[in-house]
C-alpha positions as CSV (number, residue, x, y, z in Angstrom):
1,M,102.6,3.0,-18.0
2,N,101.7,6.7,-18.5
3,F,98.3,5.8,-19.7
4,Y,97.5,3.7,-16.7
5,L,98.6,6.5,-14.4
6,K,96.4,9.1,-16.2
7,F,93.5,6.5,-16.3
8,F,93.9,5.9,-12.4
9,F,93.7,9.8,-11.7
10,L,90.8,10.3,-13.9
11,L,89.0,7.4,-12.2
12,I,89.7,8.8,-8.8
13,F,88.7,12.4,-9.9
14,S,85.6,11.4,-11.3
15,S,84.5,9.3,-8.3
16,L,84.6,12.6,-6.3
17,F,81.5,13.9,-7.8
18,Y,79.5,10.8,-6.5
19,L,80.9,11.2,-3.0
20,P,78.3,13.8,-1.7
21,E,75.5,11.7,-2.6
22,I,77.0,8.6,-0.8
23,V,77.7,10.8,2.3
24,L,74.2,12.4,2.4
25,A,72.3,9.3,1.7
26,E,69.8,8.5,4.6
27,K,69.6,5.0,6.0
28,F,66.0,3.4,6.0
29,P,64.0,2.2,7.7
30,K,63.8,4.9,10.4
31,L,61.3,5.2,13.3
32,V,59.5,8.7,13.4
33,S,56.3,10.1,14.5
34,I,53.4,12.5,13.4
35,K,54.3,16.1,14.4
36,T,51.0,17.7,13.4
37,S,47.5,17.2,14.7
38,K,46.3,16.5,11.0
39,A,48.4,14.7,8.4
40,N,47.5,13.1,5.2
41,L,48.8,9.8,4.1
42,R,48.8,9.7,0.3
43,Y,49.1,7.1,-2.5
44,G,52.0,8.8,-4.0
45,P,54.7,11.5,-3.3
46,G,52.9,14.7,-3.9
47,K,49.8,16.8,-3.2
48,N,48.3,15.5,-6.7
49,Y,48.0,12.1,-5.2
50,P,44.8,11.1,-3.6
51,V,44.7,10.9,0.2
52,K,44.7,7.4,1.6
53,L,44.2,8.1,5.4
54,V,44.1,11.1,7.4
55,F,45.9,11.0,10.9
56,I,44.0,13.2,13.4
57,K,46.4,12.8,16.2
58,K,50.0,13.8,16.9
59,Q,52.7,11.2,18.1
60,I,51.6,8.3,16.0
61,P,54.6,6.2,15.3
62,L,55.7,5.4,11.7
63,V,58.6,3.9,10.0
64,I,60.1,5.6,7.0
65,I,61.0,3.0,4.3
66,D,61.7,5.3,1.4
67,Q,61.9,8.8,0.2
68,F,61.3,11.0,-2.8
69,D,62.1,14.8,-2.6
70,H,60.5,16.1,0.4
71,W,58.3,13.0,0.7
72,R,58.7,10.1,3.0
73,K,57.1,6.5,2.3
74,V,56.0,5.3,5.5
75,L,54.6,2.1,7.3
76,T,52.0,2.4,9.9
77,T,51.4,0.3,12.9
78,K,48.5,-1.3,10.9
79,N,50.9,-2.3,8.1
80,L,49.7,0.4,5.6
81,T,52.1,2.2,3.4
82,G,51.8,5.6,2.0
83,W,53.4,8.9,1.4
84,I,53.6,11.9,3.9
85,H,55.4,15.2,3.5
86,K,58.5,15.4,5.8
87,S,57.1,18.6,7.4
88,Q,54.5,16.5,9.1
89,L,57.0,14.2,10.7
90,T,59.2,14.4,13.7
91,M,62.3,12.5,14.4
92,K,61.1,11.9,18.0
93,H,60.7,8.0,18.6
94,R,57.3,6.9,19.6
95,S,56.0,3.4,19.8
96,I,53.0,1.3,20.6
97,I,53.0,-1.5,23.4
98,L,52.4,-4.9,21.4
99,K,52.2,-7.1,24.4
100,P,51.2,-6.2,27.9
101,D,53.9,-6.2,30.7
102,Y,55.6,-4.3,33.4
103,L,57.6,-1.1,33.0
104,R,60.7,-1.7,35.1
105,K,63.2,0.3,37.1
106,K,66.3,-1.3,35.4
107,P,66.7,-3.4,32.2
108,E,66.3,-6.8,33.7
109,L,63.3,-9.0,34.6
110,S,64.1,-9.1,38.3
111,S,64.0,-5.2,38.6
112,K,61.4,-3.3,40.5
113,K,58.1,-3.1,38.6
114,I,56.9,0.5,38.1
115,A,53.6,0.1,36.3
116,F,51.8,-2.4,34.2
117,L,51.4,-1.3,30.5
118,D,48.5,-2.7,28.4
119,D,48.6,-3.2,24.8
120,N,48.2,-0.2,22.3
121,V,49.7,2.5,24.8
122,N,51.6,5.1,23.0
123,V,55.0,5.5,24.6
124,S,58.1,7.8,24.0
125,V,61.3,5.8,23.3
126,L,64.3,7.5,24.7
127,K,66.9,4.9,24.0
128,C,67.4,1.2,23.3
129,K,69.9,-1.6,24.3
130,V,69.9,-5.0,22.8
131,Y,66.8,-6.5,24.6
132,W,65.3,-3.4,26.5
133,C,64.2,0.1,25.7
134,K,63.9,3.0,28.1
135,I,60.5,4.6,27.6
136,T,58.3,7.2,29.3
137,L,54.6,7.9,29.1
138,K,51.9,10.4,30.2
139,N,54.0,13.4,29.8
140,R,56.9,11.7,31.7
141,K,55.0,10.8,34.7
142,F,56.2,7.1,34.3
143,S,59.6,6.3,33.0
144,G,61.4,3.1,32.9
145,W,62.7,0.1,30.9
146,Y,60.3,-2.2,28.7
147,I,61.2,-5.4,26.8
148,K,62.2,-4.2,23.3
149,K,60.5,-6.9,21.3
150,Y,57.2,-5.7,22.8
151,L,57.4,-2.4,21.3
152,W,56.4,-1.7,17.8
153,G,59.1,-0.4,15.5
154,S,61.9,-0.7,18.2
155,N,64.0,-2.9,16.0
156,Y,64.5,0.4,13.8
157,I,66.3,2.4,16.7
158,I,69.9,2.6,17.1
159,I,71.3,0.5,20.2
160,N,73.0,2.7,22.7
């Protein structure tokens, strides 16, 4: 009996060493965007890997799918994958319109239409519900609700 009690305490005590790693683990995939006006997408996680693609614009949406040290493996809107340094990313949620439709005042099809959005428009995602996301565009000139499935990467945003 004493052996089992010692074994139990040893097991509990040794598992505490793994707890911080479990608590700090990030959940992927995660929607992010480019923070800098020039960012290199690389074949691997480090500056010694060749550049695959150069982003020359801020606010391009990406999805983080993995990480290694200070590097994040991302998926682009064109389904390319590569590695980018975390300093070149922001947690601000951006998206691209996949299907043209109306921006609406409320998250319902019968709601007042604010503006018609064409495909490939870059928008800022403020929050999402199950079927709708609240978005802004043109420096917050327009704000409203858009059908979630028509936004690239919106399935990686936590529902409010």
